[in-house]
C-alpha positions as CSV (number, residue, x, y, z in Angstrom):
1,X,45.2,91.5,-36.4
2,X,46.1,91.8,-40.1
3,X,42.5,91.5,-41.0
4,X,41.5,94.3,-38.6
5,X,39.2,92.3,-36.3
6,X,41.7,92.2,-33.4
7,X,44.0,95.0,-32.4
8,X,47.6,94.6,-31.2
9,X,49.6,96.7,-28.8
10,X,53.3,96.1,-28.0
11,X,54.7,96.7,-24.5
12,X,58.4,96.1,-24.8
13,X,58.8,92.4,-25.7
14,X,55.1,91.6,-25.0
15,X,52.1,92.0,-27.3
16,X,48.6,92.4,-26.2
17,X,45.6,91.5,-28.4
18,X,42.1,92.8,-27.9
19,X,38.9,93.3,-29.8
20,X,38.6,96.3,-32.0
21,X,35.7,98.2,-30.5
22,X,35.4,100.7,-33.4
23,X,33.8,97.8,-35.4
24,X,31.1,97.4,-32.8
25,X,27.9,99.4,-33.1
26,X,27.6,102.4,-30.7
27,X,24.9,102.1,-28.1
28,X,22.3,104.8,-27.7
29,X,21.8,106.6,-24.4
30,X,18.5,104.8,-23.9
31,X,20.2,101.4,-24.3
32,X,22.9,102.4,-21.9
33,X,20.4,103.5,-19.3
34,X,18.5,100.3,-19.8
35,X,21.7,98.3,-19.3
36,X,22.6,100.3,-16.2
37,X,19.2,99.6,-14.8
38,X,19.6,95.9,-15.5
39,X,23.0,96.0,-13.9
40,X,21.6,97.6,-10.7
41,X,18.7,95.1,-10.6
42,X,21.1,92.2,-11.0
43,X,23.5,93.6,-8.3
44,X,20.6,93.9,-5.9
45,X,19.6,90.3,-6.7
46,X,23.2,89.2,-6.1
47,X,23.3,91.0,-2.7
48,X,20.0,89.4,-1.7
49,X,21.3,86.0,-2.7
50,X,24.6,86.5,-0.8
51,X,22.7,87.5,2.3
52,X,20.5,84.4,2.0
53,X,23.5,82.3,1.5
54,X,25.2,83.7,4.7
55,X,22.0,83.0,6.7
56,X,21.9,79.4,5.3
57,X,25.6,78.9,6.1
58,X,25.0,80.1,9.7
59,X,22.0,77.8,10.1
60,X,24.1,74.9,8.7
61,X,26.9,75.6,11.1
62,X,24.4,75.6,14.0
63,X,22.9,72.4,12.8
64,X,26.3,70.8,12.4
65,X,27.4,71.8,15.9
66,X,24.2,70.4,17.5
67,X,23.7,66.8,18.6
68,X,22.0,64.3,16.4
69,X,18.9,62.4,17.6
70,X,20.9,59.2,18.3
71,X,23.6,61.2,20.2
72,X,21.0,63.0,22.2
73,X,19.3,59.7,23.1
74,X,22.7,58.3,24.3
75,X,23.4,61.5,26.3
76,X,19.9,61.2,27.9
77,X,20.5,57.5,28.8
78,X,23.9,58.4,30.4
79,X,22.3,61.2,32.4
80,X,19.6,58.9,33.6
81,X,22.2,56.3,34.7
82,X,24.1,59.0,36.5
83,X,20.9,60.2,38.2
84,X,20.0,56.7,39.3
85,X,23.5,56.1,40.7
86,X,23.4,59.4,42.6
87,X,19.9,58.7,43.9
88,X,21.1,55.3,45.1
89,X,24.1,56.8,46.8
90,X,21.9,59.4,48.4
91,X,19.6,56.7,49.8
92,X,22.6,54.8,51.2
93,X,23.8,57.9,52.9
94,X,20.3,58.7,54.3
95,X,19.8,55.1,55.5
96,X,23.2,55.0,57.2
97,X,23.0,54.7,61.0
98,X,26.4,56.2,61.9
99,X,25.4,59.9,61.5
100,X,27.3,62.5,63.5
101,X,25.1,64.8,65.4
102,X,25.9,68.5,65.4
103,X,26.7,68.3,69.1
104,X,29.3,65.6,68.5
105,X,30.8,67.5,65.6
106,X,31.1,70.6,67.7
107,X,32.6,68.7,70.5
108,X,35.3,67.1,68.1
109,X,36.0,70.5,66.6
110,X,36.4,72.2,70.0
111,X,38.7,69.3,71.2
112,X,40.8,69.8,68.0
113,X,41.1,73.5,68.6
114,X,42.2,72.8,72.3
115,X,44.8,70.3,71.2
116,X,46.2,72.5,68.5
117,X,46.4,75.5,70.9
118,X,48.2,73.3,73.4
119,X,50.5,72.0,70.7
120,X,51.4,75.6,69.7
121,X,52.0,76.5,73.3
122,X,54.3,73.6,74.1
123,X,56.2,74.0,70.8
124,X,56.8,77.7,71.6
125,X,57.9,76.8,75.1
126,X,60.3,74.1,73.8
127,X,61.7,76.5,71.1
128,X,62.3,79.2,73.7
129,X,64.0,76.8,76.0
130,X,66.2,75.3,73.2
131,X,67.1,78.8,72.0
132,X,68.2,79.7,75.6
133,X,70.4,76.6,75.7
134,X,71.9,77.2,72.3
135,X,73.0,80.7,73.2
136,X,75.9,79.3,75.2
137,X,76.3,76.1,73.2
138,X,79.5,76.0,71.1
139,X,78.2,73.8,68.2
140,X,75.4,74.4,65.7
141,X,71.7,73.9,66.4
142,X,71.6,70.8,64.1
143,X,74.5,69.2,66.0
144,X,72.8,69.9,69.3
145,X,69.6,68.3,68.2
146,X,71.4,65.2,67.0
147,X,73.4,64.9,70.3
148,X,70.3,65.2,72.5
149,X,68.1,63.2,70.1
150,X,65.4,65.9,69.5
151,X,63.1,65.4,66.5
152,X,61.2,68.4,65.2
153,X,57.9,68.6,63.4
154,X,59.8,69.7,60.3
155,X,62.0,66.6,60.4
156,X,58.8,64.6,59.9
157,X,57.0,67.1,57.5
158,X,54.3,67.8,60.1
159,X,52.6,71.1,60.2
160,X,50.1,72.6,62.6
161,X,46.6,72.9,61.3
162,X,45.6,76.5,60.5
163,X,44.0,78.3,63.4
164,X,40.3,78.5,63.0
């Protein structure tokens, strides 16, 4: 700074040193335009390189997330084993002799509906009868059921199948 090559500025207790630009030769307008053109060309090149880098990073990400050849071979082998076991299971089911015919299935379903309907009817009749008895009974419903020995569906966690 004493020799004049570097300038000094004081900001409170701090000092900043920087090059003395007055000693540098002044650039002509033609040189400045040339430098501006060079800056623009280099900026365009940087943009193109950044775009290329982003594309390559995206491609790398895709390649890293995809399976490798040995992993793919293992996956194919597992799928072939699964397919073979399912084919074997299908053959066992097809060769079984205890198939249920649609008529038998319909008969069983209709019987189930009939029994469920009868169950609902009898439960409703029993409930109405018990409610009529309980109207004049001095104790609680629970005590009456215990004395008489009545067990309800709810006592055994049994529910009627949904009506179809």
